Steps between C-alpha positions, in 0.01 A plus 500: 500500500467857624711642779201525732420131449860403577490714811172334606648153445815588691292637787288187519811281491648703787171461691521120459857496631406726791197284584713185511754680720219607732373143513846371593519764773151414631363847427138409426371857467767582242421185303134598487566862405752415229293227338176697527654799322657282230179307433298819477749635245521189278393168649626278217842663485530484880424127491745440215773685691446277804510186284822617333655579838403158635642329189831684542516394867425136417764504227758645741409236760535227240842623396616530860385151594586313181135422427288569197262795534209255503655302788568820693140614450366164618716523815359845576145382435539206741659720766208743492237240578 
């Protein structure tokens, strides 16, 4: 992998983290701007970064609550309905 590709991946990962932080803070305009820029740059990689970030959060929740990751994910899914 070339240095420019690593830099691109790192930038898109940072955009995913920043978008989640903006979502938690209720900053809708920032969420839109961050995700729009990331998707325009590389839509698949942006989506994969968000999935990886969500998986890490679910795993951390599972560990903190003594559940399996699948149980933690189901509890989040039910809470969002």
